[in-house]
N, C-alpha and C positions, 0 to 999 in steps of 0.2 A: 500280487496286484498288477505288476507290470506285465507279466505273462498274460494275464487275462485281458489287459488293455490291448495288447497287440493281437491276440487271438480274436476278440470280439469287435474291436474298433470303437468301444464305448468308453465314456468317461467313468473312471473308477475313483470313489472317494472313501476315505476312512479317517478316523480319529485315533491318535496314538499319543502315548506319554514318552517324551524324550528327556534324557538326562543331559544337562548343560555342562560346560566345561568346569564351572565352579562347584559342581556337585548337586546343584539345585535341579528341579524337574519343571518342564512346561508341557502343556497339552497343545498338540498341533492338529490342524485339519490338512490332510494331503489329498491331492487329486492328480491323476495321471491320465493322459489320453495319447493314442498313437495317431500320427499324421501320415497319411498315405498319398501317393501320387495318383495320377490319372488311371494308372494300370492297377491300382490297388496295392501297390508295394509300399511297405512301411519305410518311410524315409527318416522319421525322427520321432522322438517322444517328448511330450510337453507335460511339464509337471509344475505344481504350485504348492506351496506350504505356507500356512497361516497360523499365527500364534492365537489360540482360542482359550488360553488359560482363564481369562476373566469370565468369558461366556461359560465355560465348563463349571467354574466355581459357582456362578450364579445359578446354574442349573441344579447343582448338587444342593445348594442352599434352599432352592424351591422344593426339591424333593423331600428334604429334611423338614421343612416347614409344613408341608402337606402331611407327612407321617406324624408330626406332633399334633397338628390340627385334628386329624382323624382319631388319634389315640388318647387325646386329652379326656380326663375325667370330668372336667368342667364344660358346661355348655358354652359354645362360641357361635356368635353371629357376625357376619361381615356385611356391611351395607356400603353403598356408594354414596357419592356427593349429593345425589338426589334423594337419599334416604330410602333406597330400595335394597331389599335383602338380596345379596348375590351368592352367599354361602352359609351353610349351617352345618356344624359337625355332628357326628352320630350321637354324642352325649346330649346335645340340645334336643334333638328329635326324640330320643328315648325318654327324656324327662318331661317334655311338653306334649307328646303324642302326635306331633305334626310330622307330615312326610315332606320330602324335599319339594315335591310338586305343589304342596299347599304353602310353602314358605318363599321359595325363590321367585323373585319378580314382584313381590308384594312389599308394602311398607310395614315396618315393625309396629305401627299403630294397631294392627290385628291382634297384637298381644297385650294391649293396654287393658288393665283391670279397672280403670276409671277412678283410681284413688290418688292420682297426681294431678294438682291443679296447674294452671298455665304458668304460675310463678316458679313452680318446681322445674318444669321443662325448660323454661327461659333460662334459669340459673344453670342448668346443665349445659345448654347450648353456649352460653357465654363463657363457661369454664373451658369448653372444648376449643372455642375460638381463641381464648387467651393463653391456655397452657398446653393444648392438645390432649389433655387427660380429664377424666372425671371419675369419682368413686362415690358410691353411696349404696343405699338399699332401695329396691323398687319392688312393685307388685306386678305380677304377670297373670294373665288369664291363659290357662291351659286349654287344649283342645276339648277336653272334657267339660269345660265351663268352670272348673274349680279355679280358685284364685290362690296364688302361692307367692310368698315373699322371698326374695333372694338378694344377695349382694351383687353388685354390678360394677365392673371396671371397664371404662371405654377409653380407647386410644385412638387418636386421629393420625392417619397416615398421610404424609404429603407425597404429591407426584413430582415429576421432574421439573414442573413449572413453580413448585413451592406452594402450590394450593393443596388443600386437603382433598384427597381422592377417595379414601376409604376410611371407614370406621370399624374398629374391631371391638366387639362387646364380649366380655368374658363374664359369665354368670357364676357366682359362688366363689368361695376361697378366701374371704377376708375375715369375717367375724363368725364364720361357722354356719351362716345362713345360706345354704345352697339349694339348687334345684334337686328335689327328691324324685327318685326314679318312678315312684307311685303317684307323685303329685299331691301328696298329703300336706296340708297347711294347717297351722293352728296358732293360738296365742303364744305357746312357748317359743316358737320360732320367731315371732315378732319381737318378743321380749329379749331373746338372745341377740337379735340384730341391733336393737335401739336402746336397750336398758342394761345396766350393770347387774349382774346376777346377784351380787352380794348386797349392794345398797339399794337397788331398785331405781337408782337415779339414771336419767338419760346419759348415753355414752357420747363420745366425740363424733361418731358417725351421724347420730341423730342431730347433734349440735351443728355439725357442718351443714347438714341438709336444711335445717331450719334457718341458719344464718345465710345460706345461699339464697333462699326464698325471700328472706327479709331484704337483702341487699338488692335483689332484682326488682322487688316491689318498690323500694325506695328510689331506685334509678328511674323507673317508669314514671313515678309520680313526683320526681325531683324533690325528694325529701331526704332527710338524714337518718342514719341508724346509729344508736349507741349500744356498745357491747362492753362488758367488763368481765374479768375472771377473778374468782376468789379461791385462794388456796385453803383447802379444808383438811390437809394432812395433819395439822397439829391443833 
């Protein structure tokens, strides 16, 4: 690098890993340039070294996250704070039939199957604002027009200012109701998602969904909600 800087008179930069005295390693960014006089004769070399370990680590984490995002078997959507789709992984596109051009830049409302009322959506938003997460079962409209039910987990990601900047939605993977590659939907999937296979009773996912809707409605109408649990094990 030094020889090249002297020969070409350009600034040369590289990144390298160095071992510290205590045995640990750091990544550094090095730059070297030759300083010449009026006659073009090299008088000195100027160099700078900067610790970029944190930047390098962040870059590697981003690469890993991208690899996981693209290889995940579950469908994943990423939206911004304005509820605009910014990313969709291959699994989501394969299951729904949409292309990146049809998804990116649009609102997730395009996937709405029309089976969720305002109370349901309000409860989801309130949960995200309160805890940064939401889990439940939702209905999606595929590109083919078919309607499919799937489990959904949403995580809100905060920016440097502490405000929510991104929302990561992962479809499938909780109760067995996931996006099917062929887009086939039926009552068995609905039952698996919301009802116990042995007793036929509604499960905790359906309970949480209904309770969230009831709480949201009560808050809007300034009313109260009563809930009680009965142990039927014995």
